[in-house]
N, C-alpha and C positions, 0 to 999 in steps of 0.2 A: 575949746580944747586947745592943749598945748602941743607944738609942732616945733621942728628945726627948719631953718631955711638957710640955703647956701646963697649969701647976698653978694659974694665975690670970690673969686679964686682963692681956696684956703681959709675963708672965713664964715663961721656961721653966725646965727642970732637965733634965741629962743623967743618964739612969738605965741601970742593968743590968735585963734582963728576960728570961724565957725566950722561946725559939725558938717563935713561932706555928706552929701545925699546920693545914695546909690539908685542908678537907673535900671531899667529892666534888664535882667540877666546878670546883675551885681550884688554884692554883699556889702555891708559895713562891718568891719572887724574891729574890736577892742584889743587892740594889741598887748601882748603880754612880754614879749621878748623879741628882740631884734639883732642882727650881727652885721658886722661891717665886711663888705666884699672887696677884694682887690679892684673890681672894676669900679665900686664906690670912689676909690681912692685917686684913681685916674680921672673921675669926674670932678673931684673936689680940688684936686693938687694940680690940675692939668694933664694934657694927653688925650682928653675928649673935649670937642670943641661944644661948649654950652652957652646959653644965654642966660645971664644972671638979672634979676635973683630967680632960682629955681622954684618951682612950686613947692609949698611947705611939705615935709615929710620926704622928699626926695634927696638923694638918690637911693635910699634903703630899699631893698627888695628880699632881703632875708629875714623872715618873721614867722611868729606863731601868735596865735590870738583866738579869740571868741566871736561868733558872730551874733551881733546884736541887732541887726536889722537886715532882712533879705528880700529882694525882688527877683529872687531865683527859684525855679522849681524843683532844684536839685539839692538845695542847701536851705537849712531852717536855722531859725534863732536857737542859740544855745550850743550849735555844733563847733566843735574845736578843731581848728585847721592849721595847716603849714601854709603859708602864702608863698606862692612862687611865680610871681608875674614877671614879664619880661623885663630885663634890665633896662632903666629909662622911664619906666612906666610906674615901678613899685614906689609907693609913699610912706614906708613903715617906720620912718623915724618921726613918730607922731603917736599921740594917745588913740587914734583911730584912723583907718584908712578903708577906702573903698577898693574892692578887687572883683574882676571879672570872675564869673563862676567856673571858667575853664581853667583857671590858675590856683586851686585850691585843692588840697589833699588832706583827707580825714585823719584825726588823731583821736587817741583815746583820752579821757578826761584825766587819766593816771600820769600820763607823760610830763615829766620836768620840762618846764617851756626852755630853760637855758640849755638843756641837753638836746633836746629834740629839734630845736631850731637848727642845729648842725646838720640835719637831714637836708636842709635846701642846699648848701655848698655840696655836701657829700652826693646829694643826687647828681648835680652836674658833673661831678668827677666820674660818678660811675656809669652816667650816659657816654662820656668820651671814652673811658676803658673799654666799654663792651664794643665801642666801635674800632678802637685800636686793636683789640685782641678779641676777636668775636667768640661768642660761646661754642665750646666745643673743639677749640684750638688747643692743643696740648701744650702746657709751658713745662712740662717734665723735662729737666736737664737744661734749662733756657735761663738766660740772664735778662733782667729788666734794669735799666738804668735811667734815673730821673733826675732832671736838672731843675732844681728849686726844691726848697723844703719848707714852702709855706704850707697854709692849710690844705691847698690842692694837691701839692706834692706829697705830704703826709699821708693824705688819704690815698692816693696812688699807689704808696708804699705798701699799705695794708692790704688794698685790693690785690696787689701783685703776689703778696706771701698768701692771702686765701686762695689766689688761683693756682697757687703751686710751684712758682717760678723757684728755681733752686739757688738763686742769687740774686740780690737786689742791690744796687749801687745808688747812693744817694749823695747829690752835690750841692752845696748852697755856700752863701758867703758868711753867714752868721754861726758861730759856734754852737749857740743855744739852740738853734734849730736842728742842727746835726746831732746834738746830745738827744733831743727829742726823736728822731730818726733811728738813732740807736736803741733807744728804749722801745719803739715800736717794732724793732727786729730787721733793720737793716744790715746787711751783711758787711758792706764797705760803705765808709761816709768819707766824702773828699772836701776838705776846706779849700774853697778857690778864693781869691786867685793864686794863693801859695802852691797849689797842686792843679794840673790840669785835668779837667773832666775827661776829655777825649784820651789823654794819656793813661788815665786810671782805668778806664774802660777797656781800653786794649790791653792793658797789662793783665787785668784779670779774666780775659777772655782768649788768651795767647794770641793776641793781635786780630782776631776775627772781628771783633765788635758784639754789642748785644742784639740779641733777637728783637727786643722790645726797647725804644727810647722814647721816653715822654719829657718834653719840654714844659715846664710848669712855672717859668720866671717871666716871660712876656718880653723877651729883647731879640732882637734881630740876629745878634752875634750868638746868643743861646741857641736859636733855631739852626743856625749854621753849625755850631759844635754838635748838634744832636744827629745832623746828618753823618757827620765824620765819625760819630760813635757807634753808627748803625751797621750791622753785619749785612754782608750781600745777602739781598732778597730777604732783608729782615723789614720790620714795621716801625715807623715812627710816627708818634701822636703828639701834635701840637695842641696843648691846652692854653698856654699863655695868651694874653690879649695882645691885639697888635701895639707895636709900640708908638705907631703914629699912622695918621691917614695916608692914603696915597701909596703908590708903588713902591718896594723895597728891593734891595739887594738879595739875590739867593743863590746858593751854590748850586744850580741846575744841573751843572755838568758832572759834578760829583753825586749828587742823587741819581742821576741817570745812570751813572757807571755803576753803582751799587744796587740799581734795580730795587730799591726799597719802596713799600708801599707807605705813602704819606697820608695821614687821616686828621683831619680837623676836627676839634671839638666845637660845640656850640649848640644853642636851641634846644636843650634839654627841656623847656619848659612847654614846646609844642610838641613834644613826643605822645604818641598815642597811648592813651591811658595813664600817662605821667608815671609810667612803670619804674623808672629809675629812683623817683622819690619815693615810691612805696617800697623799694628794695632798700632804700637809705634807712629809712624808718625801721623797717625789720632788722637790719644789722644793728643798729644802734640799741632799739629796745632788747634785743637778745644777747647783747655784750659781744657779739662775734668782732665788732669793728670798736676801737677805743676812741672816744671823743674827750676824755678826761682833761687832755693837755690843753684843750681849746676854751675851758669854761671860765678862765679869769683872763683878764679883769673885767668886771661888769660895772656900767655906768648908769646914772640918771640923764635923761635928757638934757639938764641943765649943764652937765658937764661934756657936750658934745665936743666943744673945742679941744679940750684936754685929750678925749678919746680918740678923735681923729688924728690928732697930732701923734699919739703914742703909735696908733697904726701905722701911720706915714713914715713914721721913723724907725719901723721894725723893732719896737722896744716890746712887742707882745706878739704872740703866734696868731690870737683871734681877739678882736675886741668887740664887747657885747652891750646890750643896754637892756636894763629893767624897766619895764612900762606899765601902765595901767595903776 
């Protein structure tokens, strides 16, 4: 089968490898579609410590496919699935991948693979959002502010609108991403660094700050800005990946003074029942949440280097692969 292999930082090769064999409790999935996650870019271009070369197919973990061999009592050959393995374990940048039975979500046969694969990143954002803003907490009259308008930030924007926030502020460096945010319902967009995210949030909240602030960029300076933009006794959600390993500076005194609740996202893949991924599928299939801005460009695996460079250079909101 064909797979890609990360042979050194930033460089892939397309190779032929043997078909992997599932062990008890695992299945073999014929991949149809896969997409690139921000965590993949950290692995490929630096930020995560890895040993080269990576196992073929890695670091891809956002995928859709059909089971062609099963050693699981829960899944059968022919089942169509969303694959949601833990980051670092997935190997969906290949024709086939082995997935543990715990990290699969059933799909209908009618679902478009390139549309429904977005349920994987959406599920992780839903999982985080439900932790930042628990079900039952009223958003009426509240402001949500989101720093970062990539895939995660734009999903968080749509979830905030669905939740009923009265105002949603979105900040990013890229004009194209802010244009997408406006189309998806952002009430205020902030072009950084020309305009300060913190100043904009304070301006639109009469100096109080937002009830919910979400960091979706993955930089220490952005996390600090989010604390400064959070209202007294507000809630701050950190979705962005750590910028690097080890201890980091953090504005603890300011966070303490604000009394804000700080919640980390992560590990949606081990949520009981994979509830957030099921919800993501329902939102996409019902049309309640728009993923149309994420469906292009799509590439063949042979174009892995071009695709990864495009994603790394932020020339596309989301990059995906057509497989099978």
